[in-house]
N, C-alpha and C positions, 0 to 999 in steps of 0.2 A: 503493500500501500503506500502510496505516495504521500509526503508528508508536505506542508507549505514551505518550509524551510530549503527541502531540495528542490521544488517545484518553478520559483521565482527564478533561479540560476539556470535552470532548463530553456527559459525562454530566449535567451540570450541569442540575437541575431534572427528572431522569426516576429512573425507580425506581430503577436501581443508585445514584445520588446519594442517595436518600434511604435507601436500606439500608447505605450507607458503604462500598461495594465499590471496591476500588483494583486496578488489575491491574500487575503488574511484569513479565511477559515478554510481548511480542507478536512472535510468529518465525513463519515459514512453518511452517504445521501442528502451531504449540504456542503455547498460551495459558496463563498463570497468574494467578490473582487471590485474593483474601482478603477478607474482613470480620470486625471485632470484635463478638461477640455483644451484643448490645444488647438493653433492653426490646422495641424495636419489632421483634426478630426473632423474637421467642416467641409460642407459641400459648397460649390460656387454660391449658392444663393446666403451663404453668411449664417446658416444653421448647421448643427450637428447631422453628420453624413449617417443615414442610415446603416450604413456597413460597419460603422464605428460600433455602434449599438452591437449589431449583428455580431461582430468579432468579439466583445465583451462576453456577451451573454452564452454563444456558442463554446468559447474556452472554457469558460466555467463550467458548464454542462459536461464538455470533453474530458477536463482532470477529475468530475464526477464520476463520467465512467469508467475511466482508468482506475480509480480507486475503489470501484464496486463491481468488479468484473466477477462472474462465478467461477467457482473453482475449475481449471481446466483449461480455462478461456485464455486467450492470446492476445486479445485487445479488441477492438469495436471500429465500426465505422457508421456514418451518419445517413440514414435511410430517408428522413424527411425533417424539413424543419419547416416552422410558422413563425412570423411575427404580427401582431397586431399594435401599430405603432398610436400611441395618445398624444404623445406633445415633442417636443425638441429643446435646445438649450443653445445658447451661444458662449457659455462661459459656466464656469463652476465645475462641481466633480460629479460624474455619473458612477453611480453605485450599482452592483448586479448583486442578486440571491438566486441562486439555482437550488431545488429541490430534486431529489429523485420520487417520480409519483408510481412508476413502477419497475420492478427489477426483477424479470423473469431471467430464465436460462437463456432464450435466445434474443431476447430484445429487453430495451430499457427506454423507458420514456422519461423525459426531463423536463419540467417547467422551471422557468427565469423571469424575473422582474427587473427591469432596469428602472433605477429611479433618479431623478435630479436631486442631489443633497440639497443644495441651498432652498430650493422651492418647496421641497417634498413631493412633487408632481412625479408620477408615474410615466414614465417615456414610453416605455414598450411591455407589450407581454409576449413571451418567448415559449415556444415548445417543439423539443426535438425528438426522434424516434432513433434510438441505435441498434443496429444489429451487432450482436456479439458473435465473436469469431472465435475458433477453436481449430488445432492444428488439424491438417489432412492427412 
């Protein structure tokens, strides 16, 4: 099982690193993280790019999937993801909280919420389904 101290350094040079993501809580079925809104998170219209939020919540769910693999599983891959956007931001900090909703032998379903810290406004609701991989 991964822990938060070992995870953040593993991001170096990857998309989560470039976006400045930090994960604080990594526990069975529960992951939290955040990033400070910077220019590289923005779309051309001056608001937070939708893909920045996806990267945050999807990364948290991926970390969660790694820590919740059933015995004998070697990994996972995303089957489906869905996001409902409820707002945007131009500054501040965006946090996420991801929770395991279904942890089966062949699939996992994760739900995550992205929230703007300063306003308390929920920016997005996210759900993904992961297929659990086993050796052939």
